[in-house]
Backbone atoms as SQL, in Angstrom:
CREATE TABLE atoms (id INTEGER PRIMARY KEY, chain TEXT, resi INTEGER, resn TEXT, atom TEXT, x REAL, y REAL, z REAL);
INSERT INTO atoms VALUES
  (1, 'A', 1, 'UNK', 'N', 110.257, 77.838, 121.530),
  (2, 'A', 1, 'UNK', 'CA', 109.170, 78.182, 122.113),
  (3, 'A', 1, 'UNK', 'C', 109.674, 79.744, 123.032),
  (4, 'A', 2, 'UNK', 'N', 110.638, 79.851, 122.960),
  (5, 'A', 2, 'UNK', 'CA', 111.198, 81.242, 123.686),
  (6, 'A', 2, 'UNK', 'C', 111.356, 82.183, 122.283),
  (7, 'A', 3, 'UNK', 'N', 111.152, 81.984, 121.360),
  (8, 'A', 3, 'UNK', 'CA', 111.034, 82.813, 120.271),
  (9, 'A', 3, 'UNK', 'C', 109.769, 83.529, 120.289),
  (10, 'A', 4, 'UNK', 'N', 108.721, 82.765, 120.408),
  (11, 'A', 4, 'UNK', 'CA', 107.386, 82.986, 120.422),
  (12, 'A', 4, 'UNK', 'C', 107.132, 84.095, 121.852),
  (13, 'A', 5, 'UNK', 'N', 107.648, 83.677, 123.062),
  (14, 'A', 5, 'UNK', 'CA', 107.766, 84.843, 124.090),
  (15, 'A', 5, 'UNK', 'C', 108.370, 86.069, 123.526),
  (16, 'A', 6, 'UNK', 'N', 109.569, 85.949, 123.291),
  (17, 'A', 6, 'UNK', 'CA', 110.280, 87.289, 122.379),
  (18, 'A', 6, 'UNK', 'C', 109.231, 88.084, 121.475),
  (19, 'A', 7, 'UNK', 'N', 108.317, 87.322, 120.617),
  (20, 'A', 7, 'UNK', 'CA', 107.728, 87.825, 119.433),
  (21, 'A', 7, 'UNK', 'C', 106.667, 88.581, 120.106),
  (22, 'A', 8, 'UNK', 'N', 106.029, 87.856, 121.105),
  (23, 'A', 8, 'UNK', 'CA', 104.679, 88.653, 121.804),
  (24, 'A', 8, 'UNK', 'C', 105.249, 89.577, 122.602),
  (25, 'A', 9, 'UNK', 'N', 106.401, 89.583, 123.349),
  (26, 'A', 9, 'UNK', 'CA', 106.936, 90.843, 123.992),
  (27, 'A', 9, 'UNK', 'C', 107.125, 92.231, 123.284),
  (28, 'A', 10, 'UNK', 'N', 107.755, 91.770, 121.924),
  (29, 'A', 10, 'UNK', 'CA', 108.057, 92.855, 121.161),
  (30, 'A', 10, 'UNK', 'C', 106.719, 93.694, 120.470),
  (31, 'A', 11, 'UNK', 'N', 105.826, 92.518, 120.076),
  (32, 'A', 11, 'UNK', 'CA', 104.958, 92.846, 119.584),
  (33, 'A', 11, 'UNK', 'C', 103.401, 93.659, 120.797),
  (34, 'A', 12, 'UNK', 'N', 103.783, 93.802, 121.891),
  (35, 'A', 12, 'UNK', 'CA', 103.024, 94.487, 122.816),
  (36, 'A', 12, 'UNK', 'C', 103.644, 95.732, 123.508),
  (37, 'A', 13, 'UNK', 'N', 104.825, 95.847, 122.551),
  (38, 'A', 13, 'UNK', 'CA', 105.710, 97.142, 123.025),
  (39, 'A', 13, 'UNK', 'C', 105.426, 97.954, 121.758),
  (40, 'A', 14, 'UNK', 'N', 105.311, 97.326, 120.831),
  (41, 'A', 14, 'UNK', 'CA', 105.073, 97.899, 119.504),
  (42, 'A', 14, 'UNK', 'C', 103.527, 98.773, 119.731),
  (43, 'A', 15, 'UNK', 'N', 102.829, 97.586, 119.994),
  (44, 'A', 15, 'UNK', 'CA', 101.537, 98.363, 120.092),
  (45, 'A', 15, 'UNK', 'C', 101.158, 99.576, 120.990),
  (46, 'A', 16, 'UNK', 'N', 101.872, 99.088, 122.363),
  (47, 'A', 16, 'UNK', 'CA', 101.788, 100.250, 123.100),
  (48, 'A', 16, 'UNK', 'C', 102.179, 101.509, 122.970),
  (49, 'A', 17, 'UNK', 'N', 103.512, 101.786, 121.988),
  (50, 'A', 17, 'UNK', 'CA', 103.934, 102.727, 121.491),
  (51, 'A', 17, 'UNK', 'C', 102.851, 103.355, 120.352),
  (52, 'A', 18, 'UNK', 'N', 102.533, 102.318, 119.509),
  (53, 'A', 18, 'UNK', 'CA', 101.571, 103.147, 118.559),
  (54, 'A', 18, 'UNK', 'C', 99.972, 103.727, 119.246),
  (55, 'A', 19, 'UNK', 'N', 99.665, 103.088, 120.302),
  (56, 'A', 19, 'UNK', 'CA', 98.637, 103.879, 121.128),
  (57, 'A', 19, 'UNK', 'C', 98.998, 105.172, 121.658),
  (58, 'A', 20, 'UNK', 'N', 100.337, 105.255, 122.212),
  (59, 'A', 20, 'UNK', 'CA', 100.941, 106.679, 122.758),
  (60, 'A', 20, 'UNK', 'C', 101.028, 107.434, 121.706),
  (61, 'A', 21, 'UNK', 'N', 101.378, 107.259, 120.492),
  (62, 'A', 21, 'UNK', 'CA', 101.110, 108.415, 119.328),
  (63, 'A', 21, 'UNK', 'C', 99.937, 108.322, 118.923),
  (64, 'A', 22, 'UNK', 'N', 99.018, 107.771, 118.874),
  (65, 'A', 22, 'UNK', 'CA', 97.821, 107.920, 118.356),
  (66, 'A', 22, 'UNK', 'C', 97.148, 108.902, 119.527),
  (67, 'A', 23, 'UNK', 'N', 97.288, 108.688, 120.874),
  (68, 'A', 23, 'UNK', 'CA', 96.585, 109.446, 122.026),
  (69, 'A', 23, 'UNK', 'C', 97.537, 111.027, 122.161),
  (70, 'A', 24, 'UNK', 'N', 98.686, 111.057, 121.775),
  (71, 'A', 24, 'UNK', 'CA', 98.959, 112.516, 121.503),
  (72, 'A', 24, 'UNK', 'C', 98.911, 113.076, 120.546),
  (73, 'A', 25, 'UNK', 'N', 98.777, 112.324, 119.505),
  (74, 'A', 25, 'UNK', 'CA', 98.193, 112.758, 118.141),
  (75, 'A', 25, 'UNK', 'C', 96.870, 113.511, 118.370),
  (76, 'A', 26, 'UNK', 'N', 95.925, 112.664, 118.785),
  (77, 'A', 26, 'UNK', 'CA', 94.446, 113.232, 119.208),
  (78, 'A', 26, 'UNK', 'C', 94.742, 114.562, 119.986),
  (79, 'A', 27, 'UNK', 'N', 95.262, 114.300, 121.197),
  (80, 'A', 27, 'UNK', 'CA', 95.542, 115.596, 121.978),
  (81, 'A', 27, 'UNK', 'C', 95.846, 116.862, 121.314),
  (82, 'A', 28, 'UNK', 'N', 96.870, 116.535, 120.403),
  (83, 'A', 28, 'UNK', 'CA', 97.382, 117.528, 119.684),
  (84, 'A', 28, 'UNK', 'C', 96.608, 118.190, 119.092),
  (85, 'A', 29, 'UNK', 'N', 95.572, 117.582, 118.574),
  (86, 'A', 29, 'UNK', 'CA', 94.455, 118.370, 117.632),
  (87, 'A', 29, 'UNK', 'C', 94.272, 118.037, 116.270),
  (88, 'A', 30, 'UNK', 'N', 95.583, 117.195, 115.880),
  (89, 'A', 30, 'UNK', 'CA', 95.739, 116.301, 114.537),
  (90, 'A', 30, 'UNK', 'C', 94.381, 115.960, 113.617),
  (91, 'A', 31, 'UNK', 'N', 93.576, 115.315, 114.598),
  (92, 'A', 31, 'UNK', 'CA', 92.258, 115.174, 113.788),
  (93, 'A', 31, 'UNK', 'C', 91.000, 115.990, 113.780),
  (94, 'A', 32, 'UNK', 'N', 91.536, 117.026, 114.150),
  (95, 'A', 32, 'UNK', 'CA', 90.463, 118.006, 114.072),
  (96, 'A', 32, 'UNK', 'C', 90.127, 118.223, 112.886),
  (97, 'A', 33, 'UNK', 'N', 89.091, 118.708, 112.584),
  (98, 'A', 33, 'UNK', 'CA', 88.399, 118.960, 110.953),
  (99, 'A', 33, 'UNK', 'C', 88.030, 120.511, 111.134),
  (100, 'A', 34, 'UNK', 'N', 88.880, 121.046, 110.421),
  (101, 'A', 34, 'UNK', 'CA', 89.005, 122.519, 110.228),
  (102, 'A', 34, 'UNK', 'C', 88.369, 123.092, 108.864),
  (103, 'A', 35, 'UNK', 'N', 88.141, 122.264, 108.107),
  (104, 'A', 35, 'UNK', 'CA', 87.665, 122.395, 106.727),
  (105, 'A', 35, 'UNK', 'C', 86.437, 122.547, 106.510),
  (106, 'A', 36, 'UNK', 'N', 85.441, 121.221, 107.041),
  (107, 'A', 36, 'UNK', 'CA', 84.093, 121.140, 106.857),
  (108, 'A', 36, 'UNK', 'C', 83.116, 122.624, 107.350),
  (109, 'A', 37, 'UNK', 'N', 83.763, 123.100, 108.461),
  (110, 'A', 37, 'UNK', 'CA', 82.557, 124.070, 108.963),
  (111, 'A', 37, 'UNK', 'C', 83.131, 125.452, 108.103),
  (112, 'A', 38, 'UNK', 'N', 83.950, 125.529, 107.491),
  (113, 'A', 38, 'UNK', 'CA', 84.044, 126.779, 106.633),
  (114, 'A', 38, 'UNK', 'C', 83.286, 126.670, 105.632),
  (115, 'A', 39, 'UNK', 'N', 83.123, 125.398, 105.105),
  (116, 'A', 39, 'UNK', 'CA', 82.443, 125.146, 103.431),
  (117, 'A', 39, 'UNK', 'C', 80.709, 125.018, 103.788),
  (118, 'A', 40, 'UNK', 'N', 80.902, 124.577, 105.245),
  (119, 'A', 40, 'UNK', 'CA', 79.344, 123.594, 105.269),
  (120, 'A', 40, 'UNK', 'C', 78.077, 124.647, 104.811),
  (121, 'A', 41, 'UNK', 'N', 78.631, 126.003, 105.101),
  (122, 'A', 41, 'UNK', 'CA', 77.309, 127.200, 104.368),
  (123, 'A', 41, 'UNK', 'C', 77.130, 127.097, 102.960),
  (124, 'A', 42, 'UNK', 'N', 78.134, 126.695, 101.910),
  (125, 'A', 42, 'UNK', 'CA', 78.052, 126.579, 100.592),
  (126, 'A', 42, 'UNK', 'C', 77.127, 125.538, 100.117),
  (127, 'A', 43, 'UNK', 'N', 76.999, 124.483, 101.214),
  (128, 'A', 43, 'UNK', 'CA', 76.202, 123.222, 100.804),
  (129, 'A', 43, 'UNK', 'C', 74.956, 123.370, 100.406),
  (130, 'A', 44, 'UNK', 'N', 74.055, 123.062, 99.666),
  (131, 'A', 44, 'UNK', 'CA', 72.927, 123.159, 99.593),
  (132, 'A', 44, 'UNK', 'C', 71.934, 122.180, 100.516),
  (133, 'A', 45, 'UNK', 'N', 70.792, 122.925, 100.938),
  (134, 'A', 45, 'UNK', 'CA', 70.047, 122.212, 101.983),
  (135, 'A', 45, 'UNK', 'C', 69.427, 121.086, 101.040),
  (136, 'A', 46, 'UNK', 'N', 69.181, 120.430, 101.867),
  (137, 'A', 46, 'UNK', 'CA', 68.371, 119.140, 101.204),
  (138, 'A', 46, 'UNK', 'C', 66.654, 119.701, 101.073),
  (139, 'A', 47, 'UNK', 'N', 66.166, 119.025, 99.919),
  (140, 'A', 47, 'UNK', 'CA', 64.944, 119.477, 99.616),
  (141, 'A', 47, 'UNK', 'C', 63.995, 118.964, 100.033),
  (142, 'A', 48, 'UNK', 'N', 62.813, 119.100, 100.713),
  (143, 'A', 48, 'UNK', 'CA', 61.551, 118.818, 101.383),
  (144, 'A', 48, 'UNK', 'C', 60.901, 118.004, 100.146),
  (145, 'A', 49, 'UNK', 'N', 60.604, 117.021, 100.283),
  (146, 'A', 49, 'UNK', 'CA', 59.568, 116.669, 99.285),
  (147, 'A', 49, 'UNK', 'C', 58.038, 117.084, 99.486),
  (148, 'A', 50, 'UNK', 'N', 57.223, 117.198, 98.545),
  (149, 'A', 50, 'UNK', 'CA', 55.999, 117.732, 98.517),
  (150, 'A', 50, 'UNK', 'C', 55.175, 117.072, 99.448),
  (151, 'A', 51, 'UNK', 'N', 55.276, 115.677, 99.278),
  (152, 'A', 51, 'UNK', 'CA', 54.213, 114.820, 100.551),
  (153, 'A', 51, 'UNK', 'C', 54.466, 115.166, 101.926),
  (154, 'A', 52, 'UNK', 'N', 55.524, 115.243, 102.242),
  (155, 'A', 52, 'UNK', 'CA', 56.059, 115.385, 103.655),
  (156, 'A', 52, 'UNK', 'C', 55.936, 116.883, 103.769),
  (157, 'A', 53, 'UNK', 'N', 55.803, 117.841, 103.088),
  (158, 'A', 53, 'UNK', 'CA', 55.358, 119.282, 103.289),
  (159, 'A', 53, 'UNK', 'C', 54.305, 119.426, 103.574),
  (160, 'A', 54, 'UNK', 'N', 53.497, 118.701, 103.167),
  (161, 'A', 54, 'UNK', 'CA', 51.709, 118.756, 102.918),
  (162, 'A', 54, 'UNK', 'C', 51.254, 117.926, 104.558),
  (163, 'A', 55, 'UNK', 'N', 51.897, 117.223, 104.813),
  (164, 'A', 55, 'UNK', 'CA', 51.459, 116.419, 105.915),
  (165, 'A', 55, 'UNK', 'C', 52.251, 117.247, 107.158),
  (166, 'A', 56, 'UNK', 'N', 53.291, 118.205, 107.005),
  (167, 'A', 56, 'UNK', 'CA', 53.663, 118.868, 107.845),
  (168, 'A', 56, 'UNK', 'C', 52.376, 120.239, 108.481),
  (169, 'A', 57, 'UNK', 'N', 52.248, 120.681, 107.281),
  (170, 'A', 57, 'UNK', 'CA', 51.149, 121.516, 107.252),
  (171, 'A', 57, 'UNK', 'C', 49.916, 121.379, 108.091),
  (172, 'A', 58, 'UNK', 'N', 49.512, 119.936, 107.772),
  (173, 'A', 58, 'UNK', 'CA', 47.903, 119.583, 108.526),
  (174, 'A', 58, 'UNK', 'C', 47.940, 119.529, 109.757),
  (175, 'A', 59, 'UNK', 'N', 49.321, 119.152, 110.123),
  (176, 'A', 59, 'UNK', 'CA', 49.447, 118.507, 111.922),
  (177, 'A', 59, 'UNK', 'C', 49.564, 119.981, 112.563);
């Protein structure tokens, strides 16, 4: 039974370690997306269907 308590304690410490590593990575900007804004202008705009365009003109 004492082995279960030991494994639970170790798993909690490992989980806390991963959480701290994740928070530090987010704060340092590792997950910031620098690529998408630079190529967003190259993407084509979505086409408006003719039926939607007519309903907008009537309004």
